[in-house]
N, C-alpha and C positions, 0 to 999 in steps of 0.2 A: 424396640430392637432395630438394629441397623443392618439387616441382612442385605447383601448385594451392594451396599454403599462402599464407594471407594474414596480414599483420601485424595482429593484432587488438588493439584498445585494451583496457586492463584495465577491468574492471567496477568502477565507483566505488560503494562502499557506505557507509552511515552509519546511526547509530541514528536511527530515524524514529518519530514519533508515529503510531499507528494506532488504529482502533476495531475491536474483535472482538465478534462476536455472542455473547450470553450463552446461547443455546439449545444444549443438549447434542447435538441432532440436526443442527445447522448448523455449518459451518466457515468461514462468510463473514467477511471482514475488509476494511477499506478504509483508505486513507491519510488522515490528518487533512487534508491540503491538497486532497483530492477530496471531502470531505463536503459535504452540501447544507444542513445546519443545525448549530446549536451542539451539540446532542446528537442524533446521527442514529439512526434505526431501521434495522434490517437490511433491505437491499433485496431479499433472498431470502425471508425468512420473517416479516418485520415485527416481530421481537423487539427487546428493548432491546439496546444495545451498550455496551461499556465501553472506556475508553481505556487503552492500554498502549504499549509500545515494542518494536520489532524492528530488527535490523540487516538492512537490505534495500537493493537497488539504488536509487540516487537517480533520481527522475523528477520533473521540474518540471511544474507545471500552468499553462500559459500563459493559461488563462481565469480564473485566480484572481488577483484584484488586492488583495493584503494585505501 
């Protein structure tokens, strides 16, 4: 019997552009559609970041108008 089970929607994933911190001591990353400038700096350690891609869950940024 399945008491308490909910029908969960499948998680939608896709290859997404992200920015990864270049510092070896930091593992921060952020989605391209959440960055605040063309080439962001790390919000944790202020190091440079580089663009790459990852397959992650789709999240829309309603504040981004592009």
